[in-house]
N, CA, C and O atoms as a GROMACS GRO file, in nm:
protein
  400
    1MET      N    1   2.105   0.523   1.095
    1MET     CA    2   2.163   0.516   0.963
    1MET      C    3   2.122   0.640   0.885
    1MET      O    4   2.008   0.686   0.894
    2ARG      N    5   2.212   0.692   0.810
    2ARG     CA    6   2.184   0.815   0.736
    2ARG      C    7   2.093   0.786   0.617
    2ARG      O    8   2.091   0.676   0.562
    3ARG      N    9   2.018   0.888   0.582
    3ARG     CA   10   1.922   0.876   0.473
    3ARG      C   11   1.992   0.843   0.340
    3ARG      O   12   1.940   0.766   0.260
    4THR      N   13   2.107   0.901   0.317
    4THR     CA   14   2.178   0.877   0.192
    4THR      C   15   2.222   0.732   0.179
    4THR      O   16   2.236   0.682   0.067
    5LEU      N   17   2.244   0.665   0.289
    5LEU     CA   18   2.282   0.524   0.284
    5LEU      C   19   2.161   0.434   0.256
    5LEU      O   20   2.176   0.327   0.197
    6LEU      N   21   2.044   0.478   0.298
    6LEU     CA   22   1.924   0.398   0.278
    6LEU      C   23   1.864   0.415   0.140
    6LEU      O   24   1.792   0.326   0.092
    7LEU      N   25   1.890   0.526   0.073
    7LEU     CA   26   1.827   0.555  -0.055
    7LEU      C   27   1.852   0.446  -0.160
    7LEU      O   28   1.755   0.404  -0.224
    8PRO      N   29   1.975   0.399  -0.183
    8PRO     CA   30   1.993   0.292  -0.282
    8PRO      C   31   1.917   0.164  -0.246
    8PRO      O   32   1.866   0.096  -0.335
    9LEU      N   33   1.910   0.133  -0.118
    9LEU     CA   34   1.837   0.014  -0.075
    9LEU      C   35   1.688   0.030  -0.104
    9LEU      O   36   1.624  -0.063  -0.153
   10ILE      N   37   1.634   0.147  -0.074
   10ILE     CA   38   1.492   0.172  -0.099
   10ILE      C   39   1.462   0.168  -0.248
   10ILE      O   40   1.362   0.110  -0.290
   11VAL      N   41   1.547   0.230  -0.329
   11VAL     CA   42   1.525   0.234  -0.473
   11VAL      C   43   1.533   0.093  -0.532
   11VAL      O   44   1.456   0.061  -0.623
   12SER      N   45   1.622   0.011  -0.484
   12SER     CA   46   1.635  -0.124  -0.539
   12SER      C   47   1.524  -0.216  -0.490
   12SER      O   48   1.491  -0.312  -0.560
   13CYS      N   49   1.468  -0.190  -0.374
   13CYS     CA   50   1.361  -0.275  -0.321
   13CYS      C   51   1.222  -0.235  -0.372
   13CYS      O   52   1.130  -0.316  -0.366
   14ALA      N   53   1.207  -0.114  -0.421
   14ALA     CA   54   1.076  -0.065  -0.463
   14ALA      C   55   1.012  -0.152  -0.572
   14ALA      O   56   0.895  -0.186  -0.560
   15PRO      N   57   1.085  -0.188  -0.680
   15PRO     CA   58   1.021  -0.275  -0.781
   15PRO      C   59   0.983  -0.412  -0.727
   15PRO      O   60   0.882  -0.469  -0.766
   16LEU      N   61   1.064  -0.465  -0.637
   16LEU     CA   62   1.033  -0.593  -0.577
   16LEU      C   63   0.904  -0.585  -0.496
   16LEU      O   64   0.818  -0.673  -0.507
   17ILE      N   65   0.891  -0.482  -0.416
   17ILE     CA   66   0.771  -0.465  -0.334
   17ILE      C   67   0.649  -0.442  -0.422
   17ILE      O   68   0.541  -0.492  -0.391
   18GLN      N   69   0.665  -0.368  -0.532
   18GLN     CA   70   0.554  -0.345  -0.623
   18GLN      C   71   0.507  -0.475  -0.688
   18GLN      O   72   0.387  -0.500  -0.696
   19GLN      N   73   0.599  -0.558  -0.733
   19GLN     CA   74   0.562  -0.686  -0.792
   19GLN      C   75   0.498  -0.779  -0.690
   19GLN      O   76   0.405  -0.853  -0.722
   20LEU      N   77   0.548  -0.775  -0.568
   20LEU     CA   78   0.490  -0.856  -0.462
   20LEU      C   79   0.347  -0.812  -0.433
   20LEU      O   80   0.259  -0.896  -0.413
   21ALA      N   81   0.322  -0.681  -0.430
   21ALA     CA   82   0.187  -0.630  -0.407
   21ALA      C   83   0.094  -0.671  -0.520
   21ALA      O   84  -0.022  -0.707  -0.495
   22LEU      N   85   0.142  -0.666  -0.644
   22LEU     CA   86   0.058  -0.709  -0.757
   22LEU      C   87   0.023  -0.857  -0.746
   22LEU      O   88  -0.092  -0.896  -0.768
   23SER      N   89   0.121  -0.939  -0.713
   23SER     CA   90   0.094  -1.082  -0.703
   23SER      C   91   0.002  -1.114  -0.586
   23SER      O   92  -0.080  -1.205  -0.595
   24LEU      N   93   0.013  -1.039  -0.477
   24LEU     CA   94  -0.079  -1.060  -0.365
   24LEU      C   95  -0.222  -1.019  -0.403
   24LEU      O   96  -0.318  -1.080  -0.357
   25GLY      N   97  -0.235  -0.915  -0.486
   25GLY     CA   98  -0.367  -0.875  -0.533
   25GLY      C   99  -0.431  -0.981  -0.621
   25GLY      O  100  -0.550  -1.008  -0.610
   26VAL      N  101  -0.352  -1.041  -0.709
   26VAL     CA  102  -0.402  -1.150  -0.793
   26VAL      C  103  -0.442  -1.270  -0.707
   26VAL      O  104  -0.545  -1.333  -0.731
   27THR      N  105  -0.360  -1.300  -0.608
   27THR     CA  106  -0.390  -1.411  -0.518
   27THR      C  107  -0.518  -1.385  -0.441
   27THR      O  108  -0.602  -1.474  -0.426
   28ALA      N  109  -0.534  -1.263  -0.391
   28ALA     CA  110  -0.656  -1.229  -0.317
   28ALA      C  111  -0.779  -1.240  -0.407
   28ALA      O  112  -0.884  -1.287  -0.363
   29GLY      N  113  -0.766  -1.197  -0.533
   29GLY     CA  114  -0.877  -1.210  -0.627
   29GLY      C  115  -0.912  -1.354  -0.654
   29GLY      O  116  -1.030  -1.389  -0.662
   30ALA      N  117  -0.811  -1.440  -0.668
   30ALA     CA  118  -0.836  -1.581  -0.693
   30ALA      C  119  -0.904  -1.646  -0.574
   30ALA      O  120  -0.997  -1.726  -0.590
   31TYR      N  121  -0.859  -1.612  -0.454
   31TYR     CA  122  -0.924  -1.667  -0.334
   31TYR      C  123  -1.067  -1.616  -0.322
   31TYR      O  124  -1.157  -1.692  -0.285
   32ALA      N  125  -1.090  -1.490  -0.351
   32ALA     CA  126  -1.225  -1.435  -0.344
   32ALA      C  127  -1.316  -1.504  -0.445
   32ALA      O  128  -1.432  -1.531  -0.415
   33LEU      N  129  -1.264  -1.532  -0.563
   33LEU     CA  130  -1.342  -1.604  -0.664
   33LEU      C  131  -1.375  -1.744  -0.617
   33LEU      O  132  -1.487  -1.792  -0.634
   34GLN      N  133  -1.278  -1.810  -0.557
   34GLN     CA  134  -1.299  -1.946  -0.505
   34GLN      C  135  -1.402  -1.946  -0.393
   34GLN      O  136  -1.490  -2.032  -0.390
   35VAL      N  137  -1.391  -1.851  -0.301
   35VAL     CA  138  -1.484  -1.844  -0.188
   35VAL      C  139  -1.625  -1.810  -0.237
   35VAL      O  140  -1.723  -1.866  -0.186
   36ALA      N  141  -1.637  -1.721  -0.334
   36ALA     CA  142  -1.769  -1.686  -0.387
   36ALA      C  143  -1.836  -1.809  -0.448
   36ALA      O  144  -1.956  -1.830  -0.428
   37GLY      N  145  -1.761  -1.889  -0.523
   37GLY     CA  146  -1.817  -2.012  -0.578
   37GLY      C  147  -1.853  -2.112  -0.471
   37GLY      O  148  -1.955  -2.181  -0.481
   38TRP      N  149  -1.771  -2.121  -0.369
   38TRP     CA  150  -1.798  -2.214  -0.259
   38TRP      C  151  -1.923  -2.172  -0.182
   38TRP      O  152  -2.005  -2.257  -0.147
   39LEU      N  153  -1.939  -2.041  -0.156
   39LEU     CA  154  -2.057  -1.993  -0.084
   39LEU      C  155  -2.184  -2.013  -0.166
   39LEU      O  156  -2.291  -2.038  -0.110
   40ARG      N  157  -2.172  -2.001  -0.297
   40ARG     CA  158  -2.288  -2.021  -0.384
   40ARG      C  159  -2.326  -2.168  -0.387
   40ARG      O  160  -2.443  -2.202  -0.407
   41GLY      N  161  -2.228  -2.255  -0.368
   41GLY     CA  162  -2.256  -2.398  -0.364
   41GLY      C  163  -2.267  -2.461  -0.501
   41GLY      O  164  -2.318  -2.572  -0.513
   42GLY      N  165  -2.221  -2.394  -0.603
   42GLY     CA  166  -2.234  -2.448  -0.738
   42GLY      C  167  -2.100  -2.493  -0.793
   42GLY      O  168  -1.994  -2.466  -0.737
   43ASP      N  169  -2.109  -2.562  -0.905
   43ASP     CA  170  -1.988  -2.605  -0.975
   43ASP      C  171  -1.956  -2.501  -1.082
   43ASP      O  172  -2.046  -2.445  -1.145
   44GLY      N  173  -1.830  -2.477  -1.103
   44GLY     CA  174  -1.790  -2.380  -1.204
   44GLY      C  175  -1.795  -2.238  -1.152
   44GLY      O  176  -1.825  -2.213  -1.035
   45VAL      N  177  -1.766  -2.146  -1.242
   45VAL     CA  178  -1.759  -2.004  -1.207
   45VAL      C  179  -1.867  -1.931  -1.284
   45VAL      O  180  -1.887  -1.954  -1.404
   46THR      N  181  -1.936  -1.841  -1.215
   46THR     CA  182  -2.039  -1.761  -1.281
   46THR      C  183  -2.001  -1.613  -1.277
   46THR      O  184  -1.904  -1.575  -1.213
   47VAL      N  185  -2.080  -1.532  -1.347
   47VAL     CA  186  -2.056  -1.388  -1.349
   47VAL      C  187  -2.070  -1.330  -1.209
   47VAL      O  188  -1.996  -1.239  -1.172
   48THR      N  189  -2.162  -1.380  -1.131
   48THR     CA  190  -2.182  -1.332  -0.994
   48THR      C  191  -2.057  -1.355  -0.909
   48THR      O  192  -2.022  -1.271  -0.826
   49ASP      N  193  -1.991  -1.467  -0.930
   49ASP     CA  194  -1.868  -1.494  -0.856
   49ASP      C  195  -1.762  -1.389  -0.886
   49ASP      O  196  -1.689  -1.346  -0.796
   50PHE      N  197  -1.752  -1.347  -1.012
   50PHE     CA  198  -1.655  -1.244  -1.049
   50PHE      C  199  -1.692  -1.110  -0.987
   50PHE      O  200  -1.604  -1.034  -0.947
   51ARG      N  201  -1.820  -1.081  -0.978
   51ARG     CA  202  -1.862  -0.956  -0.914
   51ARG      C  203  -1.819  -0.953  -0.767
   51ARG      O  204  -1.768  -0.852  -0.719
   52VAL      N  205  -1.840  -1.064  -0.699
   52VAL     CA  206  -1.800  -1.072  -0.558
   52VAL      C  207  -1.648  -1.057  -0.546
   52VAL      O  208  -1.600  -0.988  -0.455
   53ALA      N  209  -1.573  -1.120  -0.634
   53ALA     CA  210  -1.427  -1.111  -0.629
   53ALA      C  211  -1.380  -0.968  -0.657
   53ALA      O  212  -1.288  -0.921  -0.589
   54PHE      N  213  -1.440  -0.900  -0.754
   54PHE     CA  214  -1.401  -0.762  -0.784
   54PHE      C  215  -1.431  -0.670  -0.666
   54PHE      O  216  -1.351  -0.581  -0.634
   55VAL      N  217  -1.544  -0.689  -0.601
   55VAL     CA  218  -1.578  -0.607  -0.484
   55VAL      C  219  -1.479  -0.634  -0.371
   55VAL      O  220  -1.434  -0.541  -0.304
   56ALA      N  221  -1.445  -0.761  -0.349
   56ALA     CA  222  -1.351  -0.796  -0.241
   56ALA      C  223  -1.214  -0.734  -0.266
   56ALA      O  224  -1.153  -0.678  -0.175
   57VAL      N  225  -1.164  -0.743  -0.389
   57VAL     CA  226  -1.033  -0.685  -0.420
   57VAL      C  227  -1.039  -0.532  -0.414
   57VAL      O  228  -0.943  -0.468  -0.372
   58GLY      N  229  -1.151  -0.475  -0.455
   58GLY     CA  230  -1.168  -0.329  -0.445
   58GLY      C  231  -1.167  -0.282  -0.302
   58GLY      O  232  -1.107  -0.178  -0.271
   59LEU      N  233  -1.233  -0.355  -0.213
   59LEU     CA  234  -1.231  -0.319  -0.071
   59LEU      C  235  -1.091  -0.334  -0.012
   59LEU      O  236  -1.049  -0.254   0.071
   60LEU      N  237  -1.020  -0.435  -0.056
   60LEU     CA  238  -0.882  -0.453  -0.011
   60LEU      C  239  -0.795  -0.336  -0.055
   60LEU      O  240  -0.712  -0.288   0.021
   61ALA      N  241  -0.815  -0.290  -0.178
   61ALA     CA  242  -0.739  -0.176  -0.228
   61ALA      C  243  -0.776  -0.047  -0.155
   61ALA      O  244  -0.690   0.038  -0.131
   62LYS      N  245  -0.902  -0.032  -0.120
   62LYS     CA  246  -0.945   0.088  -0.047
   62LYS      C  247  -0.885   0.095   0.092
   62LYS      O  248  -0.875   0.203   0.150
   63MET      N  249  -0.846  -0.018   0.147
   63MET     CA  250  -0.785  -0.019   0.279
   63MET      C  251  -0.649   0.053   0.280
   63MET      O  252  -0.598   0.088   0.386
   64SER      N  253  -0.591   0.075   0.163
   64SER     CA  254  -0.463   0.146   0.156
   64SER      C  255  -0.478   0.292   0.194
   64SER      O  256  -0.378   0.360   0.219
   65VAL      N  257  -0.600   0.343   0.198
   65VAL     CA  258  -0.624   0.482   0.236
   65VAL      C  259  -0.591   0.503   0.384
   65VAL      O  260  -0.554   0.613   0.424
   66ILE      N  261  -0.604   0.400   0.465
   66ILE     CA  262  -0.584   0.414   0.610
   66ILE      C  263  -0.443   0.462   0.644
   66ILE      O  264  -0.429   0.562   0.714
   67PRO      N  265  -0.337   0.394   0.597
   67PRO     CA  266  -0.203   0.447   0.632
   67PRO      C  267  -0.170   0.578   0.561
   67PRO      O  268  -0.094   0.659   0.614
   68ILE      N  269  -0.225   0.599   0.442
   68ILE     CA  270  -0.198   0.724   0.370
   68ILE      C  271  -0.261   0.842   0.443
   68ILE      O  272  -0.202   0.950   0.448
   69ALA      N  273  -0.378   0.823   0.500
   69ALA     CA  274  -0.445   0.931   0.573
   69ALA      C  275  -0.369   0.971   0.699
   69ALA      O  276  -0.386   1.082   0.748
   70ARG      N  277  -0.285   0.882   0.751
   70ARG     CA  278  -0.211   0.911   0.873
   70ARG      C  279  -0.079   0.984   0.847
   70ARG      O  280  -0.009   1.019   0.941
   71LEU      N  281  -0.044   1.006   0.719
   71LEU     CA  282   0.081   1.076   0.687
   71LEU      C  283   0.073   1.222   0.730
   71LEU      O  284  -0.034   1.281   0.728
   72PRO      N  285   0.186   1.280   0.769
   72PRO     CA  286   0.185   1.421   0.807
   72PRO      C  287   0.161   1.510   0.684
   72PRO      O  288   0.173   1.466   0.570
   73ALA      N  289   0.129   1.636   0.711
   73ALA     CA  290   0.096   1.731   0.604
   73ALA      C  291   0.214   1.755   0.511
   73ALA      O  292   0.194   1.786   0.393
   74ASN      N  293   0.335   1.742   0.560
   74ASN     CA  294   0.452   1.769   0.477
   74ASN      C  295   0.511   1.644   0.413
   74ASN      O  296   0.623   1.648   0.362
   75ALA      N  297   0.438   1.534   0.413
   75ALA     CA  298   0.489   1.411   0.353
   75ALA      C  299   0.508   1.432   0.203
   75ALA      O  300   0.414   1.468   0.132
   76GLY      N  301   0.628   1.411   0.156
   76GLY     CA  302   0.659   1.425   0.016
   76GLY      C  303   0.698   1.564  -0.028
   76GLY      O  304   0.733   1.584  -0.144
   77ALA      N  305   0.694   1.661   0.063
   77ALA     CA  306   0.726   1.799   0.026
   77ALA      C  307   0.872   1.811  -0.016
   77ALA      O  308   0.903   1.883  -0.111
   78GLU      N  309   0.959   1.742   0.052
   78GLU     CA  310   1.101   1.749   0.019
   78GLU      C  311   1.130   1.689  -0.118
   78GLU      O  312   1.210   1.743  -0.195
   79LEU      N  313   1.062   1.577  -0.150
   79LEU     CA  314   1.080   1.516  -0.280
   79LEU      C  315   1.023   1.600  -0.392
   79LEU      O  316   1.076   1.602  -0.503
   80ALA      N  317   0.914   1.670  -0.364
   80ALA     CA  318   0.848   1.753  -0.466
   80ALA      C  319   0.915   1.889  -0.480
   80ALA      O  320   0.881   1.966  -0.570
   81GLY      N  321   1.010   1.919  -0.392
   81GLY     CA  322   1.079   2.047  -0.400
   81GLY      C  323   0.999   2.162  -0.342
   81GLY      O  324   1.027   2.278  -0.373
   82ARG      N  325   0.900   2.132  -0.259
   82ARG     CA  326   0.820   2.237  -0.196
   82ARG      C  327   0.869   2.260  -0.054
   82ARG      O  328   0.928   2.173   0.009
   83GLU      N  329   0.843   2.378  -0.006
   83GLU     CA  330   0.870   2.409   0.134
   83GLU      C  331   0.758   2.350   0.219
   83GLU      O  332   0.641   2.365   0.186
   84PRO      N  333   0.793   2.283   0.329
   84PRO     CA  334   0.687   2.228   0.414
   84PRO      C  335   0.614   2.341   0.487
   84PRO      O  336   0.670   2.448   0.507
   85PRO      N  337   0.489   2.316   0.527
   85PRO     CA  338   0.416   2.416   0.604
   85PRO      C  339   0.491   2.449   0.734
   85PRO      O  340   0.559   2.362   0.788
   86PRO      N  341   0.479   2.571   0.784
   86PRO     CA  342   0.555   2.610   0.904
   86PRO      C  343   0.522   2.527   1.028
   86PRO      O  344   0.608   2.509   1.114
   87ASP      N  345   0.399   2.477   1.038
   87ASP     CA  346   0.361   2.403   1.158
   87ASP      C  347   0.379   2.252   1.142
   87ASP      O  348   0.340   2.176   1.231
   88ALA      N  349   0.438   2.208   1.031
   88ALA     CA  350   0.456   2.065   1.007
   88ALA      C  351   0.574   2.012   1.089
   88ALA      O  352   0.670   2.085   1.114
   89PRO      N  353   0.568   1.885   1.130
   89PRO     CA  354   0.682   1.827   1.204
   89PRO      C  355   0.803   1.814   1.112
   89PRO      O  356   0.788   1.809   0.989
   90PRO      N  357   0.922   1.809   1.169
   90PRO     CA  358   1.043   1.796   1.085
   90PRO      C  359   1.046   1.660   1.016
   90PRO      O  360   0.986   1.565   1.066
   91PRO      N  361   1.116   1.651   0.902
   91PRO     CA  362   1.126   1.521   0.835
   91PRO      C  363   1.196   1.419   0.923
   91PRO      O  364   1.268   1.455   1.017
   92MET      N  365   1.175   1.292   0.893
   92MET     CA  366   1.229   1.184   0.976
   92MET      C  367   1.381   1.191   0.989
   92MET      O  368   1.434   1.165   1.098
   93HIS      N  369   1.453   1.224   0.883
   93HIS     CA  370   1.600   1.224   0.889
   93HIS      C  371   1.654   1.341   0.970
   93HIS      O  372   1.771   1.340   1.008
   94ALA      N  373   1.571   1.443   1.000
   94ALA     CA  374   1.616   1.557   1.077
   94ALA      C  375   1.584   1.540   1.226
   94ALA      O  376   1.626   1.623   1.308
   95ARG      N  377   1.513   1.437   1.262
   95ARG     CA  378   1.477   1.415   1.402
   95ARG      C  379   1.595   1.355   1.478
   95ARG      O  380   1.682   1.291   1.418
   96ASP      N  381   1.596   1.374   1.608
   96ASP     CA  382   1.700   1.319   1.693
   96ASP      C  383   1.686   1.168   1.697
   96ASP      O  384   1.582   1.118   1.739
   97PRO      N  385   1.788   1.092   1.655
   97PRO     CA  386   1.775   0.946   1.652
   97PRO      C  387   1.768   0.883   1.790
   97PRO      O  388   1.712   0.774   1.805
   98ASP      N  389   1.824   0.949   1.891
   98ASP     CA  390   1.823   0.896   2.026
   98ASP      C  391   1.756   0.996   2.121
   98ASP      O  392   1.825   1.071   2.190
   99PRO      N  393   1.621   0.997   2.124
   99PRO     CA  394   1.555   1.092   2.215
   99PRO      C  395   1.584   1.055   2.359
   99PRO      O  396   1.606   0.938   2.390
  100PRO      N  397   1.584   1.154   2.447
  100PRO     CA  398   1.616   1.124   2.589
  100PRO      C  399   1.506   1.045   2.657
  100PRO      O  400   1.518   1.012   2.775
   0.00000   0.00000   0.00000
């Protein structure tokens, strides 16, 4: 499928994916808060439980570095209007869709 055909789909799905990611972050924080209270063995929520939940959600957010670190050097160069480095692989839409 050509890139120009996918662009409207990507643009329309981006806000949906962003809202889904935000809601999953809130859900993860709520579960972390619940688990912290359960591990403590007490009733109610304490400041320590919130600390554990913030650390858990922070670690979850830091995991996003893993796929970003795997991006090629020219990722985003076309969108930013820059020339890609000479040794960078070609963009995805310029690659042969049916390699031999």
